[in-house]
N, C-alpha and C positions, 0 to 999 in steps of 0.2 A: 154020607153027600162030603164032596170037597167045596172049602169056603173059597168063597170068589172077590178081588179086592179090584177095581177097575178105577182107575186113576184119570182124571176126567180132564181132557183142556181145554175149554172153553173155545167152542165152533170145532169141535174134530167128528162130528156126527155122536155125539156124548150121549142127547137125550133118547136118541135112535138104539144106540148098546144098551146103555139102563133100563128102557121101557122093555126092549129082547128077553134081557135078564130077570128084568120083573117076572116076566110072564113066564121064562122058562122055571122059574127059580119059588114061585111063589110069592103074592105079596109082602103076605107073614112072616117072609125070611131077609125084608129087606131091612137094611139098617135107618132108623131113620135121620140118619146125620148125612147128608149133601152138603155145608160148608162147614170151614173152619170153626166159624163162629159158633154149632151146634153141639159139639163137645161137649162144653161146658154143662149142657142139660144133661148128661146121662153118665152112668158109668162103667169102668171096662168092664164087671160084672155083667152089667146089661146089656151093652152090645156086644159082647161077648154068643149074645144067644141067635145072634143075626149069621147068616152064612150069604151074605153078600153086600158087600161095601162097595157105594159108589156113590162118585159128586167129584166136588172140586174141593176135593180135600188133602192135605199133608200124605203124602206119601210114610214120613216117620209118626205120624200118629196112627198108622193101622201094625206097626209092629207088634201090637198086643195078638192079634186074631191068630187064632192057633193053628198046626198044621196037622193034617193036608190042605195048601192052600193054591192057588194061583193069582197071581200077580201082573196086572197089564195095563197096556194103556195103545191110546193111537194117536198119531201125528198126522198132522197134512201139510201142504205145502207150506212153510213158513211164511210168504209171501201174501199168498190166497187164506191165511188165517188172520194174518195182521186184519186183511181188508174186509174181511167176511165179518170180523168182531164187531169193530167201528160200523159196517152198514146192518147189523144186527141192535147193539145199541140205539142206534139214529133212528129205524124203524120201531123198535121197542116203546124208545120214548116220547116218541110223535105220538103213539096211541094211549098214551097217560094223560092226566088231567092235572091241569100246574102244582092244583093242592099236594099229588101224589107226589111231584116231584122235587116238593120240599121236604118230604120224610129224610132222615139221616141218609139214611140205607141207598139212596140214590142219586148221592151227589150226583156221579160222573152218569149218567142220566141225565140229568139237568144236565148238564152240560154240553153233552154233545149236541142238546138239540138248541142252547143258546148260543153256540159260535156254529164259525163255516168250516171248510176242513180243516186250511189251513192253520188256523188259531187253535181246533181241538189237538192238531199231534205240536204246534210250536206254543204251549199256555203259557201265559204272562206270571200266572201267580206258581211260586212254589207247589206248594202243596199239588194243584194238579198236575204241575211238571213230574212229580214223583209218581202219581197215579199213571199216566202215561207208561213212563219206565217200568211201574210194574206190573202190568198187562202187556205191554208189547215190547219190550226189549226183550232181544234173547228169551224168549219165554221159555223153549223145551231145556235149552242148556241150562239155565240157572235155577230150575225146579228138577232137572234130576240130577245134578251134581251136589244140591242144598238139601234134597228132596222135602222140601219146607215150600209154600209159596210166597213165604218173604224172603227166602234165601238170596235174591239178586241186591240185597242193601249191602248185606255182608262182604256176598263175593265180588259184586262190581269196585268196590273199596278194595281188598285186594288186591286186585288188574290197578286200578289206578296207584297204587303204593308201590307196586313191583312186587309184592308178595306170591303173585301168581298171576300167569300169563296167560293168554287167550284158550291158545294150543292144551294149556295145563288144563285147564276149568273145561274143554271140551273133552278132553280124555278124558278126567272124572267123571263126565257126566254120561261117556259111554259106557264104560265100565262100571258103574251105577246098572243104570239099562241093562246090560249084562246077566245084570241079576233078577231080573223081570222072566216070569212064564215067558210073554209074548210083548212082543214092540210090533203093532198094525199100523197102517198107513189107509186113512181113507179109501182109500180104494181095492186095499186089498179085504174089505171086511168079510167079503164070503170066505176065505180063508180061513181067516178067525175064527169063523163061526165053525167050520169043520172041525177045526183043532179042540174049542171048546165041547162040543158035541161030543167028540172022544174021548174028552179030559170029563165032562157030566156023567155022562149015559142018558142024556135026553138032548133032544133037537133044540137046538139053536138058528133060528135064523135072521139075519139083520135085515132081510130084501124085502121082510112083510110090509114094513112100514118108516116112517121119514117123518123125524119133529126138529123142529124149528126152520124147516129146508124154506129161504130164502126163494118162492114160485115167481116173485115178481122179475128175479135179475134169471131165472131159469138157470142156463149150464153157459150161461158168460160167465168170463173169470174175474172174480171178485175185486181183484186188483185193474183191472181193465174200468171198472164201473168206478173205481175211487177215483180214480183219476180224470175221466169223465167227471167230475165234480170240481174240477177245479185247483187240481193238486199241484201247489208251487215242485219246478224242479226242484230247491230247497231241503221243500219236507219229503219230495221223491227221495234226495238221497237220503234224508236221516231215517225215515222207513226204512230203505235195504240195507243198512249198518244194524236197526234193529234183527236183521235177520243176518248176517254176517255165521255168526260161532254156532247159528241153529241149522244153516247151508252145514257149513262143517259137521258139523254134528250129524246131519244125514249122512253123507257119505263116511262118515268113520263107523256109524250104526251097519251100513251094507258092507264095507269090508271085511267088517266081523260078523259076520250072516247075525247079526239081532234080527233088523229087518224085517217082519212079512214083506215081500215085492212080489208073489204071483198069488 
């Protein structure tokens, strides 16, 4: 059986992908590490026992997984991902108690519930400003170029110093993405499922179950909903800049025939 590594970006149908792979491969074969903070709770020796490594995890930290392996990720229109992530956090925060929101790991959720959409994307405190940048600013490009969730801080500093141009950063990200087995879009999950079925020799079908779908919005574009919350022109421009390199990356992945399009 081949090992499988799924690099899950927030709000890219990742829960749907994860739970279908868990069903297909068996729950006992799923690594307990779903986020980076959990790596320190397990040894590499123990983690090698699992055939599925899936979650919001650094790409660089799953290099220990032995061959044969399939490593892939799923992308989504960058503007829609940003809007969907904000709406998801807002919805989740509204279902939590005031006490839960005070927990250290819920700072972002506490913040999204306590301010309006414009203060959220233009926070006054430096630490929350960094939180926004790390979660929204050209997320795909920085992750794929640096192979880590925390890569943005170092790479953006290099761009500011002039050591790295945005075009070069996109090229690095695209070149790294070429080493993945698959890069799908949320619109091409059925094709991804067919490829994984062929690779693994077991049926994989992402159409069976949808997880974390915002049913209240339905088919309406998420960014349209975000704008409807009173987003100012200034913040709209900021969010568009958060997507500039990611859109260039999308184009580059298509040119290199890396992105699954149909």
